[in-house]
C-alpha positions, 0 to 999 in steps of 0.5 A: 409051249412053243420055242422060238426058232431065232438063235440069240448069238452066244459070247460078249456080243449077244443081242440082249446086252449089246445097246449096253455094251457098246454104252459101257465102251463109250464110257470108259473111251471117255474116262469113266471108271469101271465102276461107275460106267457099270452103275450108269448102263444099269449092269452090275460091277462084275459084269463090267469086270468081266467085259473089260477083264475076261473070263472063265467059264465052267461046266460041272466044275471044270473050267471049260474056256475063256471069254476074252476081254471086251475090247479091253484096251480100245476101251481103257482110259484116255490120257491126257495126252491122246485125242478125243474123238470130238478133237479130231472132228474139230480138226478136220473141220478147222481143216476144212477151212483152211486154216494152218496146222499152228491155227488149228492147234490153238483152237483146240487146245493142243500143240500143233506137232499133236495135229500135225502128227495127228494128220500125218499118221492118221490120214488116208487117201481120200483125206483126214477124216476124223472117225477113220482115224480115231479107229486107226488110232485106238487100234495102234494104242490097243497093240499087245507089247508083250511082256519082257519074260516072254522075250527075255529066255534067261529071264524066264528060266531064273524067275520059273526055276525061283518059282518051283523052289517057291519063292514068292514074286516079292523075293526074285524081284529083289533077288534078280536086283542083287544077282543083276546089279548092272543088267537093268534088263534082268529087273523085274518088278513083283506085279509083272511076275504075278501078270505072267503067273495069272495070265491063262495057259501060264507056262509058270503053273505047273507044280513044284518036286516037293510041292506036287499037289499045287498048281500053282507056284504062289502060296495061296495056291490061285492062278488067278486074282481074288480077295484073300479069305481067312478062317478063325481057328478053334481049338478047345481051352487047356484044362491042366493048370498051365503058364499063361502067355501073359506070365511070359517076360515079354511081349508077342511083338518084342523079338529082341532075344533069340531062343523063343520058340512058337509051335502049334499042330497043322491038322490033316484029312478028318482030325486024324494025321497032323505035323508038329511046326515049331519056329524061332521068333527072331531067325524064323527058322522052322523045324517040323515034327513027325506024328506018328500019333496025334497023343501028348506022349507022342509029341513029348517024345518028338520035341524032346528028340528034335530040341535037344541040340539046341544050347539053353541059349536057343532054347528059353521057352515054347509057346503053345496054343490050348491043344489037347495034345500039349497035355504032357507040358510039365513034362516037356518043360523038365526035358528041355529045361525050358518054360512051356506058355499057352496063348488064350483061346481064339487069339492066334496073333499071340503066336504070329510067327508061327501062324505065318509059318503055318501058312507057308506050310500049307503050300507042302501040306494042303488042307484036307489031305492025309498027312499021314502018307508024308515021311520024316525024310521028306518033311526034313527037305521041305524044313531045309528048302523053308530055311533057305529061302531068305526073307524081306523081314532079315532083310533078304537072309535066310532063317538057316544063315541067321540061325548057324552065326549063332549056333557057331557062337559060344555066346549067341549075341541077340539079333535085332530086327 
């Protein structure tokens, strides 16, 4: 079969879709949404998003480049204060008729000051041309104003430092307002931080010392926006007699009493390694269990050692899922003096605090790696970093701060959410 010698230009301007792109841009200039414009020209919503936002190119699973947005700022929706091209054509026609600026504004439906500014800013040496004026105005609107984090060295340094400690953009945004209450130049909303992270080639995409396996500073590990995905956790049903969560004297949403813990394992590569996680339901304090082996005897021994320093008021119960690692739950209850309750199968919301904490810990211990490579000292460092992080649910106080106050008290008071 003979092939054509004509070459088709690659990239956003390639010939087969050039007419559709031009029509798509016209519709966007008229204020159409991305979805509506894409449907009108006969392309998918994904193609429309790529034209407006740009997209990465891959080869053999590796990022090879980035195709910039198709005149992203040019085709954005025009606000009510901007002149449309039809209005500029009408202004040019009325000016040729010799009408005054005030009369032109009245006929076009714009203020006289708007018409005066348009004729002054967008006219050329040969007079006012509507199409040239529209291109000038479009280019002026499309200029890149930049982000404050790019021009403010101190702000960029503070944000980078806190991201390196695995703080979320929301936590950083609230912290900046408290730390610099009088300096509004140091304030930054969380969305601006997300945008700075998601930009191609962002300097904020770098691993932290305690989580070197993650390039992204976000707990999701993402370097671009995408839909969140969750996988259902599946555990074998525990067979031995046990106390169920329905026998616990309070429902899962009740956190009014301190000293109730939730626990689970995060599993390593090929189910051959694990780390135990315990979190206090009210203060969200985390304690990690270094498990050389994944069995009931090891878990019993390590859990008894880690929780033996707690007074009875701070160790009232433990809630776990129905994993076989809790085969010694009766011995654990006897050793710690606290009952062990088991959740229903496939019901992770009954241990919501622990589920959320395990998600945070996956920043430091990603799925698919051998967890035996982490020492007890490394687990303690991760535990301390997580416990020192302020939480929105705790009014931006840290779990360690609240738990230390409870330990110092002879009669731990009940903290309300």
